[in-house]
C-alpha positions in Angstrom: 0.8 7.8 10.6 3.2 5.8 9.0 3.9 3.0 10.2 0.6 1.4 10.8 0.4 -0.4 7.5 3.8 -2.6 8.7 1.4 -3.4 10.9 -0.8 -6.0 8.0 1.0 -9.4 8.2 3.3 -8.9 4.5 0.8 -11.9 3.1 -2.0 -9.8 4.1 -0.9 -6.9 2.5 0.9 -8.0 -0.8 -2.8 -10.0 -0.9 -4.3 -6.1 -0.6 -2.3 -5.1 -3.3 -2.1 -7.7 -6.4 -6.1 -7.1 -5.4 -6.4 -3.4 -5.4 -6.7 -1.1 -9.3 -5.2 1.3 -8.3 -2.6 3.0 -5.2 -5.6 5.1 -3.9 -7.5 2.5 -3.5 -5.2 0.0 -2.0 -3.9 2.7 0.5 -7.9 3.1 1.6 -8.2 -1.6 2.1 -4.9 -0.8 4.3 -7.0 2.6 6.3 -10.0 0.4 6.9 -7.5 -2.0 7.9 -6.4 0.0 10.7 -8.8 1.6 11.8 -6.6 4.9 10.9 -4.8 6.8 8.4 -2.3 5.1 5.8 -0.5 7.7 3.9 -0.2 6.7 -0.3 3.5 7.6 0.7 4.0 5.0 3.4 2.2 2.2 1.1 4.8 2.6 -1.3 7.6 2.4 1.4 6.7 -0.8 2.8 6.2 -2.1 -1.1 9.0 -0.6 -1.7 10.6 -3.1 1.0 8.8 -5.5 0.1 10.1 -5.3 -3.3 14.2 -5.5 -2.4 13.5 -8.8 -0.5 12.5 -10.2 -3.5 8.5 -10.2 -3.1 6.6 -9.6 -6.8 3.8 -7.0 -6.7 1.7 -5.8 -9.2 3.0 -2.1 -10.9 0.0 0.8 -9.0 -0.2 4.2 -10.1 -2.5 6.8 -8.5 -6.1 7.4 -9.4 -5.1 11.0 -9.9 -2.2 13.0 -11.0 -0.9 15.1 -7.8 -1.3 18.5 -8.5 1.1 21.0 -9.5 
């Protein structure tokens, strides 16, 4: 399930990420792109990997905090 986000080409991932207003919106867009579930943790893992490689991505937060 989490590997689906890695099917999105890097340039497309960067565009979707930077166009999104929140992490939840980005995950929803990736879900539509791959026609399957894409958990937020997988989206964050890919974004962190890109940042580690020196790619600039805008900061995104969740629309609502996680329940306690």
